[in-house]
C-alpha positions, -999 to 999 in steps of 0.1 A, spaced: 136 312 -305 171 303 -294 183 297 -258 212 318 -247 242 302 -232 233 319 -198 199 303 -199 213 269 -208 237 271 -179 209 279 -155 189 250 -169 219 228 -164 221 240 -128 184 234 -123 187 199 -136 211 191 -107 183 201 -83 155 182 -102 158 163 -134 123 175 -145 109 210 -149 77 228 -158 85 259 -177 55 283 -175 45 311 -199 67 342 -195 104 347 -187 106 331 -153 122 297 -147 118 278 -114 125 243 -100 118 224 -68 137 194 -56 118 162 -53 125 163 -15 111 199 -14 142 211 4 155 234 -24 136 257 -47 152 280 -72 139 308 -94 153 332 -120 142 356 -147 158 349 -181 160 369 -213 138 345 -233 100 347 -231 82 313 -234 47 316 -251 36 280 -241 38 259 -210 66 233 -215 69 202 -193 102 183 -195 106 150 -176 143 145 -184 160 179 -185 196 165 -187 184 146 -218 170 177 -234 202 196 -227 221 169 -243 200 171 -274 206 208 -276 243 204 -271 243 177 -298 226 199 -323 247 230 -316 227 261 -315 192 249 -327 162 271 -335 134 261 -311 97 262 -318 72 256 -290 42 237 -303 12 227 -282 25 191 -274 61 191 -284 92 212 -289 107 214 -324 144 218 -327 161 225 -361 195 233 -375 195 236 -413 179 205 -428 180 186 -396 150 185 -372 140 169 -339 106 165 -322 108 165 -284 75 156 -267 64 174 -236 57 156 -204 23 159 -186 27 181 -156 10 154 -134 42 135 -134 64 165 -127 76 180 -94 75 218 -96 68 249 -74 30 253 -69 33 288 -54 59 315 -46 77 313 -13 74 342 11 102 344 36 92 347 72 109 372 95 147 372 90 170 365 119 204 364 103 218 381 72 253 381 57 270 382 23 287 351 8 311 356 -21 315 332 -50 351 323 -38 338 315 -3 310 293 -18 335 275 -39 359 269 -10 330 255 12 322 230 -16 359 221 -21 365 218 17 335 194 21 348 172 -7 384 173 5 374 165 41 347 140 32 321 157 54 285 166 47 276 194 70 279 232 68 273 253 99 266 290 102 276 299 138 269 331 156 286 336 190 269 368 200 296 390 183 304 377 148 295 350 123 316 321 110 308 294 84 322 259 93 325 228 71 324 199 95 308 165 106 283 176 132 281 140 146 318 139 153 333 163 178 368 153 166 360 160 130 383 180 108 369 215 101 373 242 76 362 276 89 356 310 73 354 342 94 326 363 78 335 393 98 298 401 102 284 414 135 257 393 151 244 397 186 225 363 185 239 330 195 229 301 172 242 273 151 224 267 118 231 235 99 229 228 62 237 197 42 265 204 16 244 184 -9 219 213 -9 244 239 -19 238 235 -57 241 272 -64 256 286 -96 288 305 -91 278 341 -79 280 364 -49 249 359 -26 230 379 -1 219 353 25 191 355 49 181 329 74 149 325 95 144 304 127 115 289 107 141 266 92 143 283 58 171 303 41 172 325 10 203 331 -12 199 359 -37 225 360 -65 239 394 -74 249 389 -111 234 357 -125 203 366 -106 192 331 -94 174 330 -60 176 297 -39 155 288 -10 173 261 10 159 242 40 177 245 73 183 213 92 159 206 120 187 202 147 198 238 142 198 257 175 189 293 186 192 309 219 
């Protein structure tokens, strides 16, 4: 088998969430941050016929890049990679040393829903870097929603605000850490629950992210 460019890009994105991964049989990839505050899942075009545990995913991706576009064979205990007369043996990690999703997440009741474009997501990330702040707030004032990049501990903080032009009759402030916005570039349908969990569903790449909501978020 060969890994498509799309799958390699997804694996590269997943490696930013967790450096290790357990690839289960089938065509679904998933990852879980060590802190268990981000989970991501996606269906890919390849089908894996064996369970593959990788301890250092960035290292494996570097090997694949080094070899170009290798043929990949999944053996019981190792992955074989080959290009022409060159071969590499990459040994699997035991799943006991990996952090991975043990079960699917079922979202509780949804309290807020809105759409977030790839451009808006990019600007949120750029604004946080430019302003040197770590907090992202989704704010409902009883009429509409805005997203604000800010420092929640500093009332005098510089802020970057996006008016989502989405109606909401609820009053709330939901906080995220910008470090948890590790999404691939895509348009997302976002849903948030008062149970301190959110879901971002990508429209084209197809990755779904579950991101923890900060505990100091407020609802009224």
